[in-house]
VEXTOR-805558 format. One record per residue (C-alpha): residue number from 1; residue in three letters; chain; y, x, z. Coordinates in steps of 0.001 Angstrom, whole numbers, always signed. Each point is the difference from the previous one (the first is absolute). Last residue first. Example, Ala and Ser with C-alpha at 12.3 -4.5 7.8 and 13.67 -1.06 7.14 Angstrom:
2
R balo drenpa filum   north    east      up
R    2    SER     A   -1060  +13670   +7140
R    1    ALA     A   -3440   -1370    +660
This chain:
237
R balo drenpa filum   north    east      up
R  237    GLY     A  +22470  +15055   -7734
R  236    LYS     A    +680   +1630   +3483
R  235    ALA     A   -1640   -2843   +1977
R  234    ALA     A   -2808    -214   -2458
R  233    LEU     A   -1296   +3676    +747
R  232    LYS     A    +190    -721   +4074
R  231    SER     A   -1532   -3469    -825
R  230    CYS     A   -2977   +2089   -2016
R  229    LEU     A    -543   +2421   +2914
R  228    LEU     A    -225   -2519   +2444
R  227    GLY     A   -2483   -2338   -1666
R  226    VAL     A   -2051   +3264    -561
R  225    GLU     A    +133    +619   +3496
R  224    PHE     A    -740   -4027    +783
R  223    LEU     A   -2816     -88   -2432
R  222    LEU     A   -1327   +3618   +1473
R  221    TYR     A     -54   -2015   +3194
R  220    LEU     A   -1699   -3197   -1291
R  219    PRO     A   -2717   +2205   -1582
R  218    VAL     A    -761   +1831   +3445
R  217    ALA     A     +38   -3507   +2070
R  216    MET     A   -2458   -1645   -2125
R  215    LEU     A   -2740   +2347    -572
R  214    ALA     A    +958   +1676   +3542
R  213    LEU     A   -1096   -3665   +1756
R  212    ASN     A   -2984     +83   -1795
R  211    PHE     A   -1195   +3317   +1478
R  210    ALA     A   +1516    -855   +3383
R  209    ASP     A   -2165   -3152    +522
R  208    PRO     A   +1287   -3318    +948
R  207    THR     A   -1243   -1749   -3164
R  206    PRO     A   +1157   -2293   -2848
R  205    THR     A   +3519   +2045    -384
R  204    ILE     A   +3188   -2198     -33
R  203    ILE     A    +848      -4   +3424
R  202    ALA     A    -430   +3616    +838
R  201    ALA     A   +1501   +1069   -3029
R  200    LEU     A   +3221   -2289   +1145
R  199    ILE     A    -252   +1766   +3330
R  198    VAL     A    -108   +3508   -1593
R  197    ILE     A   +2134    -578   -2347
R  196    ILE     A   +2556   -1074   +3032
R  195    LEU     A    -538   +2995   +1707
R  194    ILE     A    +969   +2299   -3160
R  193    ALA     A   +2587   -1542    -760
R  192    HIS     A   +1645    +220   +3709
R  191    ARG     A   -1032   +3672    -736
R  190    ARG     A   +2096    +214   -3150
R  189    PHE     A   +3058   -2083   +1278
R  188    ARG     A   +2301   +3014   -1241
R  187    ALA     A   -1353    -188   -3397
R  186    ALA     A   +1587   -3964    +267
R  185    THR     A   +3369   +1296    +436
R  184    HIS     A    -420   +2481   -3124
R  183    PRO     A   -1583   -3048   -1997
R  182    ASN     A   +2997   -2122    +699
R  181    LEU     A   -1170   -3670    -784
R  180    LEU     A   +1388   -3244    -910
R  179    ARG     A   +2439   +1549   -2598
R  178    ALA     A   -1783   -1552   -3108
R  177    LYS     A   -1364   +3223    -843
R  176    THR     A   -1185    +791   +2918
R  175    LEU     A   -1447   -3271    +441
R  174    THR     A   -2058    +190   -3564
R  173    VAL     A   -1070   +3844    +903
R  172    MET     A   -1562   -1270   +3357
R  171    ILE     A   -1744   -3016   -1652
R  170    LEU     A   -1931   +2317   -2635
R  169    PRO     A    -768   +2470   +2369
R  168    LEU     A   -1547   -3125   +2065
R  167    GLU     A   -1721   -1274   -2749
R  166    PHE     A   -3857   +1604   +1178
R  165    ILE     A    +379   -2879   +2876
R  164    THR     A    +269   -2811   -2586
R  163    GLY     A   -3245   +1430   -1900
R  162    PHE     A   -1675    +344   +3977
R  161    ALA     A    +724   -3538    +558
R  160    LEU     A   -1053   -1495   -3013
R  159    LEU     A   -3462   +1567    -103
R  158    PHE     A    -369    -524   +3433
R  157    LEU     A    +335   -3479    +228
R  156    GLY     A   -1939    -546   -3007
R  155    VAL     A   -2859   +1932   +1777
R  154    PHE     A     +37   -1551   +3429
R  153    ASN     A    +904   -3473   -1803
R  152    VAL     A   -3188    +225   -2141
R  151    PHE     A   -2151   +1187   +2525
R  150    HIS     A    +657   -2852   +2717
R  149    GLY     A    -300   -2995   -2702
R  148    VAL     A   -3789   +1737    -946
R  147    ALA     A   -1089     +41   +3421
R  146    ILE     A   -1408   +3147    +971
R  145    LYS     A   -3274     -90   +1851
R  144    PRO     A    -497   +3068   +2313
R  143    VAL     A   -3459    +522   +1153
R  142    ILE     A    +262    +330   +4088
R  141    ASN     A   -3500    +368   +1360
R  140    GLU     A    -927   +3383   -1366
R  139    LYS     A   +3922    +811    +424
R  138    GLN     A   +2904     -79   -2113
R  137    PHE     A   +2686   +2217   +1121
R  136    SER     A    +543   +1947   -3153
R  135    LEU     A    +976   -2950   -1830
R  134    LEU     A   +3879    +725    +659
R  133    PHE     A    -706   +3578   -1181
R  132    LYS     A   -1323   -1133   -3186
R  131    VAL     A   +2787   -2575    -412
R  130    GLY     A   +2883   +2529    +736
R  129    TYR     A   -1496   +2775   -1943
R  128    PRO     A    -488   -1830   -3244
R  127    LEU     A   +3365   -2270    +494
R  126    THR     A   +2234   +3246    +979
R  125    VAL     A   -1263   +2500   -3020
R  124    PHE     A    -278   -1938   -3455
R  123    TYR     A   +1166   -3234    +248
R  122    CYS     A   +2857   +1123   +2263
R  121    PHE     A    +906   +2675   -1843
R  120    THR     A     -51   -1903   -3145
R  119    ALA     A   +2510   -2502   +1548
R  118    GLY     A   +1813   +2719    +810
R  117    GLY     A    +339   +1551   -3439
R  116    TYR     A    +607   -3538   -1499
R  115    PHE     A   +3255    -597   +2257
R  114    LEU     A   +1217   +3561    -450
R  113    LEU     A    -709    -138   -3964
R  112    VAL     A   +1329   -3055    -483
R  111    GLY     A   +3239    +350   +2244
R  110    ALA     A    +757   +3219   -1609
R  109    LEU     A    -418   -1513   -3507
R  108    ILE     A   +1859   -3139    +802
R  107    PHE     A   +3055   +2148   +1515
R  106    TRP     A      +3   +2357   -3137
R  105    PHE     A    +128   -2913   -2378
R  104    GLY     A   +2633   -1358   +2105
R  103    THR     A   +2612   +2630    -821
R  102    ARG     A   +1591   -1682   -3048
R  101    LYS     A    +640   -3248   +2706
R  100    ARG     A   +2857   +2203   +1697
R   99    PHE     A    +103    -700   +3577
R   98    GLY     A   +2499   -2444   +1173
R   97    PHE     A    -826    -607   +3532
R   96    VAL     A    -859   -3809    +105
R   95    GLU     A    -893    -606   -3712
R   94    CYS     A   -1244   +3090    -879
R   93    ALA     A   -2294    -168   +3031
R   92    LEU     A   -1254   -3638    -808
R   91    LEU     A    -799   +1362   -3758
R   90    TRP     A   -1927   +2916   +1587
R   89    LEU     A   -2022   -2619   +2345
R   88    LEU     A   -1143   -1992   -3252
R   87    TRP     A    -829   +3052   -1287
R   86    LEU     A   -2232   +1323   +2520
R   85    PHE     A   -1626   -3862    +630
R   84    TYR     A    -697    +189   -3894
R   83    PRO     A   -1553   +3869    +572
R   82    ILE     A   -2141   -1729   +3309
R   81    LEU     A   -1286   -2923   -2454
R   80    THR     A   -3376   +1009    -405
R   79    LEU     A    -465   +1244   +3890
R   78    ILE     A   +1461   -3723    +628
R   77    ALA     A   -2621   -1798   -2341
R   76    CYS     A   -3021   +2168   +1054
R   75    SER     A   +1175   -1077   +3786
R   74    ILE     A     -60   -3544    -896
R   73    ALA     A   -3222    +351   -2236
R   72    VAL     A   -1942   +1356   +3019
R   71    LYS     A   +1500   -2431   +2668
R   70    LEU     A   -1470   -3089   -2589
R   69    LEU     A   -3377   +1690     -14
R   68    ALA     A    +255     -28   +3833
R   67    LEU     A   +1414   -3434     -48
R   66    PHE     A   -3330   -1070   -1763
R   65    SER     A   -2387   +1493   +1862
R   64    GLU     A   +1507   -1114   +2922
R   63    LEU     A     +52   -3444    -569
R   62    VAL     A   -3439   -1479   +1111
R   61    GLY     A    +211   +2619   +3014
R   60    PHE     A   -1684   +3143   +1238
R   59    PHE     A    -373   +2289   -2567
R   58    ALA     A   -1990   +3059    -554
R   57    LEU     A    +985   +3507   -1170
R   56    LYS     A   -2051   +3181    -714
R   55    GLN     A   +1631   +3202     -23
R   54    ASN     A    +206   +3506   -1930
R   53    LEU     A   +4039    +116     +57
R   52    HIS     A    -258    +792   -3943
R   51    ALA     A   -2885   -2731    -115
R   50    THR     A   +1935   -2445   +1964
R   49    LEU     A   +3055    +451   -2143
R   48    HIS     A   -1687    +139   -2899
R   47    PHE     A   -1389   -3221     +17
R   46    LEU     A   +2804   -1539   +1609
R   45    ILE     A   +1776    +670   -3551
R   44    ARG     A   -2960   -1079   -1681
R   43    PRO     A    -137   -3417   +2128
R   42    SER     A   +4053    -110    -618
R   41    LEU     A     +46    +192   -3726
R   40    VAL     A    +755   -3966    -812
R   39    TYR     A   +2332    +182   +3228
R   38    TYR     A   +1531   +3124   -1657
R   37    PHE     A   +1346   -2141   -2811
R   36    VAL     A   +1110   -3138   +2253
R   35    THR     A   +2083   +2404   +2229
R   34    LEU     A   +1389   +1718   -3278
R   33    GLY     A   +1472   -3347    -942
R   32    LEU     A   +1206    -949   +3214
R   31    PHE     A   +1849   +3240    +601
R   30    LEU     A   +1316     +73   -3785
R   29    PHE     A   +1215   -3113    +808
R   28    ALA     A   +2043    +911   +3309
R   27    GLY     A   +1197   +2848   -1825
R   26    VAL     A   +1646   -2262   -2899
R   25    LEU     A   +1458   -2170   +3009
R   24    LEU     A   +1175   +3424   +1661
R   23    LYS     A   +1726   +1066   -3432
R   22    ARG     A   +1312   -3552    -275
R   21    ARG     A   +1531    +567   +3719
R   20    LEU     A   +1756   +3168    -632
R   19    SER     A   +3431   -1046    +298
R   18    LEU     A    -760   -1923   +3345
R   17    LEU     A   -1779   +3290   +1235
R   16    ALA     A   +3462   +1859    -636
R   15    LYS     A   +1711   -2742   +2066
R   14    ALA     A   -2300    +884   +2911
R   13    ALA     A    +179   +3838    -440
R   12    GLN     A   +3774    -128     -79
R   11    SER     A    -376   -1367   +3945
R   10    LEU     A   -2476   +2490    +759
R    9    PRO     A   +2446   +2472   -1303
R    8    GLU     A   +2763    -816   +1797
R    7    SER     A   -2108    +147   +3204
R    6    VAL     A    -924   +3392    -288
R    5    GLY     A   +3594   +1645    +658
R    4    ASN     A    -803   +2627   +2463
R    3    GLU     A   -2190   +3251   -1046
R    2    LEU     A   -4043     -85    +677
R    1    MET     A    -735   +3546   +1443
């Protein structure tokens, strides 16, 4: 599905990263500033997360509570900076593949909508069902005590993972415009794509039941089809 000639763009990407080092430095300072800002708000954010998922948390180490709040702040900072990261990726793509910078608005807009759409889907659909299923195994003599650190890792990882995976159509279109993906060839491997999607959904979803698997696999397959359609249109353009 991927066309030849990947090594040359990789070397060009290394050079482009050097040219973007000032913007990367600005991004690092923004990340640090937002992390401090969200750390102040992290107790309230964690309270809303636990209320949304109907959980009571505990901590089992001296530093666990502090580290959990720090992870909340870091996750929120990353989620906030997604438009900036997408802008940097677009500038990188322009340097490597010669894309027109004026079309970057649509790239960033599509990326933002897809990422936050995936994170929202995870927050309101996958996480509540997943947590409810995982805790349904408790018995009278087995009462769950969820560590705050594990809870924050679980929620943060899935929000970021779902947001990233929902970028699939944008990734496919970008690869097509860069002449690294042939959508007509990719369409002939649809069965293989379905198998990969099911395996990926089984790995990502927090529960092994078919319902939660479908909650991830079906949107992913639809995103794949949307990506194919948009890639074919991009190839003609």
